[in-house]
N, CA, C and O atoms as a GROMACS GRO file, in nm:
protein
  344
    1MET      N    1   1.028  -2.596   0.687
    1MET     CA    2   0.898  -2.509   0.694
    1MET      C    3   1.008  -2.391   0.637
    1MET      O    4   1.122  -2.389   0.682
    2THR      N    5   0.964  -2.298   0.536
    2THR     CA    6   1.026  -2.132   0.481
    2THR      C    7   0.975  -2.074   0.585
    2THR      O    8   0.890  -2.102   0.670
    3SER      N    9   1.064  -1.957   0.552
    3SER     CA   10   1.035  -1.817   0.635
    3SER      C   11   0.906  -1.782   0.551
    3SER      O   12   0.829  -1.693   0.586
    4HIS      N   13   0.897  -1.826   0.489
    4HIS     CA   14   0.723  -1.749   0.430
    4HIS      C   15   0.628  -1.820   0.463
    4HIS      O   16   0.518  -1.767   0.455
    5GLU      N   17   0.633  -1.949   0.507
    5GLU     CA   18   0.528  -2.000   0.521
    5GLU      C   19   0.511  -1.947   0.663
    5GLU      O   20   0.401  -1.904   0.696
    6CYS      N   21   0.630  -1.949   0.764
    6CYS     CA   22   0.590  -1.918   0.904
    6CYS      C   23   0.526  -1.789   0.929
    6CYS      O   24   0.436  -1.762   1.008
    7THR      N   25   0.611  -1.691   0.821
    7THR     CA   26   0.555  -1.537   0.866
    7THR      C   27   0.390  -1.534   0.845
    7THR      O   28   0.312  -1.490   0.929
    8LEU      N   29   0.344  -1.599   0.696
    8LEU     CA   30   0.209  -1.665   0.664
    8LEU      C   31   0.130  -1.673   0.795
    8LEU      O   32   0.040  -1.597   0.830
    9ALA      N   33   0.168  -1.757   0.849
    9ALA     CA   34   0.129  -1.842   0.985
    9ALA      C   35   0.074  -1.774   1.056
    9ALA      O   36  -0.046  -1.761   1.078
   10LEU      N   37   0.227  -1.686   1.128
   10LEU     CA   38   0.234  -1.605   1.243
   10LEU      C   39   0.159  -1.488   1.217
   10LEU      O   40   0.141  -1.408   1.309
   11GLN      N   41   0.105  -1.463   1.087
   11GLN     CA   42   0.063  -1.297   1.079
   11GLN      C   43  -0.105  -1.315   1.081
   11GLN      O   44  -0.185  -1.221   1.074
   12ARG      N   45  -0.142  -1.473   1.094
   12ARG     CA   46  -0.291  -1.521   1.106
   12ARG      C   47  -0.337  -1.588   1.200
   12ARG      O   48  -0.449  -1.637   1.214
   13LEU      N   49  -0.189  -1.590   1.310
   13LEU     CA   50  -0.220  -1.628   1.437
   13LEU      C   51  -0.305  -1.608   1.530
   13LEU      O   52  -0.354  -1.696   1.601
   14TYR      N   53  -0.334  -1.466   1.539
   14TYR     CA   54  -0.440  -1.373   1.642
   14TYR      C   55  -0.587  -1.417   1.593
   14TYR      O   56  -0.667  -1.454   1.679
   15GLN      N   57  -0.632  -1.412   1.426
   15GLN     CA   58  -0.740  -1.439   1.387
   15GLN      C   59  -0.745  -1.628   1.424
   15GLN      O   60  -0.851  -1.684   1.453
   16PHE      N   61  -0.654  -1.678   1.419
   16PHE     CA   62  -0.697  -1.865   1.448
   16PHE      C   63  -0.725  -1.834   1.588
   16PHE      O   64  -0.845  -1.838   1.616
   17LEU      N   65  -0.614  -1.791   1.719
   17LEU     CA   66  -0.680  -1.792   1.843
   17LEU      C   67  -0.793  -1.765   1.844
   17LEU      O   68  -0.866  -1.839   1.911
   18ASP      N   69  -0.845  -1.666   1.782
   18ASP     CA   70  -1.018  -1.606   1.824
   18ASP      C   71  -1.115  -1.674   1.774
   18ASP      O   72  -1.233  -1.645   1.795
   19ASN      N   73  -1.070  -1.788   1.690
   19ASN     CA   74  -1.171  -1.846   1.605
   19ASN      C   75  -1.242  -1.771   1.515
   19ASN      O   76  -1.364  -1.758   1.515
   20GLU      N   77  -1.150  -1.713   1.424
   20GLU     CA   78  -1.162  -1.613   1.299
   20GLU      C   79  -1.206  -1.670   1.165
   20GLU      O   80  -1.317  -1.656   1.114
   21LEU      N   81  -1.093  -1.744   1.109
   21LEU     CA   82  -1.059  -1.790   1.014
   21LEU      C   83  -1.155  -1.920   1.025
   21LEU      O   84  -1.185  -1.998   1.115
   22ASP      N   85  -1.193  -1.903   0.864
   22ASP     CA   86  -1.273  -2.032   0.784
   22ASP      C   87  -1.203  -2.138   0.825
   22ASP      O   88  -1.085  -2.135   0.860
   23GLU      N   89  -1.285  -2.249   0.821
   23GLU     CA   90  -1.231  -2.423   0.831
   23GLU      C   91  -1.114  -2.464   0.779
   23GLU      O   92  -1.042  -2.551   0.828
   24ALA      N   93  -1.089  -2.392   0.661
   24ALA     CA   94  -0.994  -2.450   0.536
   24ALA      C   95  -0.874  -2.387   0.582
   24ALA      O   96  -0.771  -2.453   0.591
   25ASP      N   97  -0.878  -2.252   0.614
   25ASP     CA   98  -0.734  -2.162   0.700
   25ASP      C   99  -0.709  -2.231   0.848
   25ASP      O  100  -0.596  -2.261   0.887
   26ALA      N  101  -0.824  -2.251   0.921
   26ALA     CA  102  -0.773  -2.269   1.057
   26ALA      C  103  -0.713  -2.390   1.020
   26ALA      O  104  -0.594  -2.386   1.054
   27ASP      N  105  -0.752  -2.529   0.949
   27ASP     CA  106  -0.698  -2.650   0.921
   27ASP      C  107  -0.510  -2.613   0.873
   27ASP      O  108  -0.406  -2.674   0.900
   28ALA      N  109  -0.531  -2.512   0.808
   28ALA     CA  110  -0.320  -2.536   0.721
   28ALA      C  111  -0.294  -2.461   0.856
   28ALA      O  112  -0.192  -2.503   0.911
   29ILE      N  113  -0.352  -2.371   0.918
   29ILE     CA  114  -0.245  -2.317   1.104
   29ILE      C  115  -0.225  -2.422   1.122
   29ILE      O  116  -0.109  -2.458   1.102
   30ARG      N  117  -0.328  -2.527   1.171
   30ARG     CA  118  -0.284  -2.619   1.264
   30ARG      C  119  -0.183  -2.756   1.186
   30ARG      O  120  -0.107  -2.819   1.260
   31ALA      N  121  -0.188  -2.787   1.062
   31ALA     CA  122  -0.076  -2.829   1.020
   31ALA      C  123   0.013  -2.744   1.022
   31ALA      O  124   0.110  -2.787   1.085
   32HIS      N  125   0.027  -2.650   0.987
   32HIS     CA  126   0.180  -2.592   1.012
   32HIS      C  127   0.222  -2.608   1.134
   32HIS      O  128   0.321  -2.673   1.166
   33LEU      N  129   0.149  -2.550   1.206
   33LEU     CA  130   0.198  -2.545   1.403
   33LEU      C  131   0.235  -2.732   1.421
   33LEU      O  132   0.294  -2.786   1.514
   34GLN      N  133   0.190  -2.781   1.325
   34GLN     CA  134   0.209  -2.940   1.448
   34GLN      C  135   0.330  -2.934   1.360
   34GLN      O  136   0.419  -2.988   1.427
   35ALA      N  137   0.387  -2.891   1.231
   35ALA     CA  138   0.492  -2.952   1.158
   35ALA      C  139   0.606  -2.846   1.175
   35ALA      O  140   0.718  -2.876   1.133
   36CYS      N  141   0.577  -2.686   1.252
   36CYS     CA  142   0.735  -2.602   1.260
   36CYS      C  143   0.708  -2.565   1.442
   36CYS      O  144   0.623  -2.492   1.494
   37GLU      N  145   0.808  -2.640   1.501
   37GLU     CA  146   0.864  -2.583   1.632
   37GLU      C  147   0.844  -2.449   1.658
   37GLU      O  148   0.746  -2.424   1.727
   38PRO      N  149   0.911  -2.356   1.621
   38PRO     CA  150   0.889  -2.231   1.678
   38PRO      C  151   0.750  -2.164   1.638
   38PRO      O  152   0.717  -2.069   1.710
   39CYS      N  153   0.676  -2.194   1.547
   39CYS     CA  154   0.581  -2.152   1.505
   39CYS      C  155   0.480  -2.186   1.633
   39CYS      O  156   0.413  -2.101   1.692
   40LEU      N  157   0.484  -2.335   1.664
   40LEU     CA  158   0.399  -2.402   1.798
   40LEU      C  159   0.454  -2.328   1.885
   40LEU      O  160   0.365  -2.279   1.955
   41ASP      N  161   0.597  -2.282   1.930
   41ASP     CA  162   0.629  -2.202   2.023
   41ASP      C  163   0.553  -2.074   2.030
   41ASP      O  164   0.498  -2.027   2.129
   42ALA      N  165   0.558  -2.034   1.937
   42ALA     CA  166   0.461  -1.898   1.939
   42ALA      C  167   0.366  -1.883   1.982
   42ALA      O  168   0.345  -1.802   2.073
   43TYR      N  169   0.262  -1.969   1.920
   43TYR     CA  170   0.122  -2.019   1.942
   43TYR      C  171   0.118  -2.036   2.119
   43TYR      O  172   0.037  -1.986   2.197
   44GLY      N  173   0.204  -2.100   2.140
   44GLY     CA  174   0.208  -2.156   2.283
   44GLY      C  175   0.240  -2.050   2.409
   44GLY      O  176   0.213  -2.051   2.529
   45VAL      N  177   0.301  -1.971   2.334
   45VAL     CA  178   0.281  -1.825   2.429
   45VAL      C  179   0.218  -1.719   2.424
   45VAL      O  180   0.208  -1.635   2.514
   46GLU      N  181   0.155  -1.717   2.279
   46GLU     CA  182   0.016  -1.595   2.274
   46GLU      C  183  -0.094  -1.668   2.337
   46GLU      O  184  -0.174  -1.595   2.394
   47GLU      N  185  -0.128  -1.838   2.344
   47GLU     CA  186  -0.210  -1.879   2.413
   47GLU      C  187  -0.199  -1.877   2.558
   47GLU      O  188  -0.301  -1.849   2.620
   48HIS      N  189  -0.080  -1.905   2.630
   48HIS     CA  190  -0.036  -1.871   2.753
   48HIS      C  191  -0.062  -1.755   2.847
   48HIS      O  192  -0.087  -1.756   2.967
   49VAL      N  193  -0.048  -1.624   2.733
   49VAL     CA  194  -0.032  -1.503   2.764
   49VAL      C  195  -0.206  -1.454   2.730
   49VAL      O  196  -0.240  -1.344   2.773
   50ARG      N  197  -0.254  -1.494   2.694
   50ARG     CA  198  -0.410  -1.478   2.659
   50ARG      C  199  -0.494  -1.557   2.791
   50ARG      O  200  -0.604  -1.517   2.827
   51SER      N  201  -0.426  -1.671   2.853
   51SER     CA  202  -0.504  -1.754   2.948
   51SER      C  203  -0.447  -1.675   3.075
   51SER      O  204  -0.488  -1.714   3.184
   52LEU      N  205  -0.370  -1.584   3.072
   52LEU     CA  206  -0.334  -1.507   3.200
   52LEU      C  207  -0.429  -1.409   3.248
   52LEU      O  208  -0.482  -1.392   3.357
   53VAL      N  209  -0.439  -1.338   3.115
   53VAL     CA  210  -0.483  -1.188   3.076
   53VAL      C  211  -0.604  -1.257   3.135
   53VAL      O  212  -0.640  -1.207   3.242
   54LYS      N  213  -0.679  -1.362   3.091
   54LYS     CA  214  -0.829  -1.386   3.128
   54LYS      C  215  -0.852  -1.442   3.261
   54LYS      O  216  -0.958  -1.445   3.323
   55ARG      N  217  -0.742  -1.484   3.296
   55ARG     CA  218  -0.756  -1.519   3.457
   55ARG      C  219  -0.750  -1.426   3.505
   55ARG      O  220  -0.857  -1.410   3.562
   56CYS      N  221  -0.672  -1.325   3.525
   56CYS     CA  222  -0.632  -1.229   3.600
   56CYS      C  223  -0.737  -1.110   3.572
   56CYS      O  224  -0.734  -1.038   3.672
   57CYS      N  225  -0.794  -1.078   3.513
   57CYS     CA  226  -0.905  -0.969   3.471
   57CYS      C  227  -1.059  -1.045   3.488
   57CYS      O  228  -1.159  -0.974   3.473
   58ALA      N  229  -1.074  -1.178   3.518
   58ALA     CA  230  -1.186  -1.250   3.559
   58ALA      C  231  -1.253  -1.125   3.648
   58ALA      O  232  -1.186  -1.044   3.712
   59GLY      N  233  -1.420  -1.126   3.639
   59GLY     CA  234  -1.479  -1.006   3.693
   59GLY      C  235  -1.423  -0.885   3.747
   59GLY      O  236  -1.440  -0.849   3.864
   60SER      N  237  -1.339  -0.808   3.639
   60SER     CA  238  -1.311  -0.708   3.628
   60SER      C  239  -1.366  -0.630   3.493
   60SER      O  240  -1.377  -0.670   3.377
   61ARG      N  241  -1.388  -0.534   3.539
   61ARG     CA  242  -1.410  -0.441   3.427
   61ARG      C  243  -1.316  -0.307   3.398
   61ARG      O  244  -1.313  -0.226   3.491
   62ALA      N  245  -1.247  -0.278   3.290
   62ALA     CA  246  -1.168  -0.132   3.274
   62ALA      C  247  -1.248  -0.046   3.289
   62ALA      O  248  -1.355  -0.071   3.233
   63PRO      N  249  -1.243   0.091   3.366
   63PRO     CA  250  -1.275   0.198   3.429
   63PRO      C  251  -1.316   0.266   3.265
   63PRO      O  252  -1.239   0.252   3.170
   64ASP      N  253  -1.454   0.342   3.254
   64ASP     CA  254  -1.491   0.382   3.138
   64ASP      C  255  -1.355   0.439   3.087
   64ASP      O  256  -1.289   0.382   3.000
   65GLY      N  257  -1.320   0.550   3.145
   65GLY     CA  258  -1.206   0.628   3.034
   65GLY      C  259  -1.139   0.574   2.932
   65GLY      O  260  -1.119   0.594   2.812
   66LEU      N  261  -1.101   0.479   3.039
   66LEU     CA  262  -0.977   0.340   2.979
   66LEU      C  263  -1.083   0.259   2.834
   66LEU      O  264  -1.023   0.260   2.727
   67ARG      N  265  -1.186   0.212   2.831
   67ARG     CA  266  -1.264   0.170   2.769
   67ARG      C  267  -1.321   0.256   2.651
   67ARG      O  268  -1.334   0.201   2.542
   68VAL      N  269  -1.347   0.350   2.660
   68VAL     CA  270  -1.338   0.456   2.582
   68VAL      C  271  -1.187   0.514   2.468
   68VAL      O  272  -1.189   0.526   2.345
   69ARG      N  273  -1.085   0.536   2.552
   69ARG     CA  274  -1.001   0.562   2.485
   69ARG      C  275  -0.960   0.439   2.403
   69ARG      O  276  -0.962   0.455   2.281
   70VAL      N  277  -0.922   0.315   2.452
   70VAL     CA  278  -0.926   0.182   2.351
   70VAL      C  279  -1.021   0.196   2.245
   70VAL      O  280  -0.976   0.185   2.131
   71THR      N  281  -1.120   0.212   2.257
   71THR     CA  282  -1.224   0.206   2.131
   71THR      C  283  -1.158   0.282   2.033
   71THR      O  284  -1.100   0.255   1.928
   72GLN      N  285  -1.190   0.416   2.118
   72GLN     CA  286  -1.075   0.508   2.006
   72GLN      C  287  -1.001   0.524   1.950
   72GLN      O  288  -1.004   0.594   1.849
   73VAL      N  289  -0.888   0.456   2.000
   73VAL     CA  290  -0.774   0.436   1.950
   73VAL      C  291  -0.746   0.302   1.831
   73VAL      O  292  -0.675   0.316   1.732
   74THR      N  293  -0.823   0.165   1.870
   74THR     CA  294  -0.863   0.076   1.815
   74THR      C  295  -0.934   0.124   1.693
   74THR      O  296  -0.880   0.093   1.586
   75ALA      N  297  -1.036   0.188   1.688
   75ALA     CA  298  -1.132   0.237   1.592
   75ALA      C  299  -1.027   0.330   1.443
   75ALA      O  300  -1.063   0.326   1.325
   76LEU      N  301  -0.944   0.378   1.475
   76LEU     CA  302  -0.905   0.467   1.393
   76LEU      C  303  -0.754   0.384   1.358
   76LEU      O  304  -0.674   0.431   1.278
   77THR      N  305  -0.737   0.289   1.414
   77THR     CA  306  -0.625   0.209   1.357
   77THR      C  307  -0.646   0.149   1.211
   77THR      O  308  -0.755   0.132   1.157
   78VAL      N  309  -0.562   0.130   1.174
   78VAL     CA  310  -0.541   0.124   1.009
   78VAL      C  311  -0.423   0.037   0.937
   78VAL      O  312  -0.337   0.105   0.881
   79VAL      N  313  -0.413  -0.074   0.933
   79VAL     CA  314  -0.309  -0.181   0.887
   79VAL      C  315  -0.340  -0.123   0.744
   79VAL      O  316  -0.442  -0.102   0.677
   80VAL      N  317  -0.174  -0.104   0.725
   80VAL     CA  318  -0.141  -0.063   0.571
   80VAL      C  319  -0.003  -0.192   0.531
   80VAL      O  320   0.108  -0.179   0.583
   81ARG      N  321  -0.031  -0.298   0.446
   81ARG     CA  322   0.055  -0.372   0.404
   81ARG      C  323   0.112  -0.343   0.272
   81ARG      O  324   0.028  -0.332   0.183
   82GLN      N  325   0.262  -0.324   0.232
   82GLN     CA  326   0.307  -0.278   0.155
   82GLN      C  327   0.375  -0.427   0.079
   82GLN      O  328   0.442  -0.502   0.150
   83PRO      N  329   0.352  -0.458  -0.054
   83PRO     CA  330   0.401  -0.571  -0.118
   83PRO      C  331   0.522  -0.561  -0.123
   83PRO      O  332   0.598  -0.465  -0.136
   84PRO      N  333   0.548  -0.739  -0.103
   84PRO     CA  334   0.733  -0.725  -0.072
   84PRO      C  335   0.795  -0.670  -0.214
   84PRO      O  336   0.751  -0.675  -0.329
   85VAL      N  337   0.920  -0.614  -0.154
   85VAL     CA  338   0.987  -0.591  -0.280
   85VAL      C  339   1.065  -0.655  -0.359
   85VAL      O  340   1.164  -0.693  -0.297
   86GLY      N  341   1.067  -0.693  -0.503
   86GLY     CA  342   1.159  -0.794  -0.517
   86GLY      C  343   1.098  -0.862  -0.666
   86GLY      O  344   1.154  -0.959  -0.717
   0.00000   0.00000   0.00000
């Protein structure tokens, strides 16, 4: 695997975990994970962390103040991608 392929796969990992990719993109990520052990390891870590958070937070609800702050911050978050230099 090339580092470029790994970078692309890992950039879309959260979308993949959240089932937000179309079938073709999800299949491409699956194929990459099957062929690339470091990326598969990263996927496994993220999947495990999500599982722990879900288990630990089951039945719990964040305080209203925290929920409002998180909503405000995420609503204001902007992702800026710069083209590669070269």
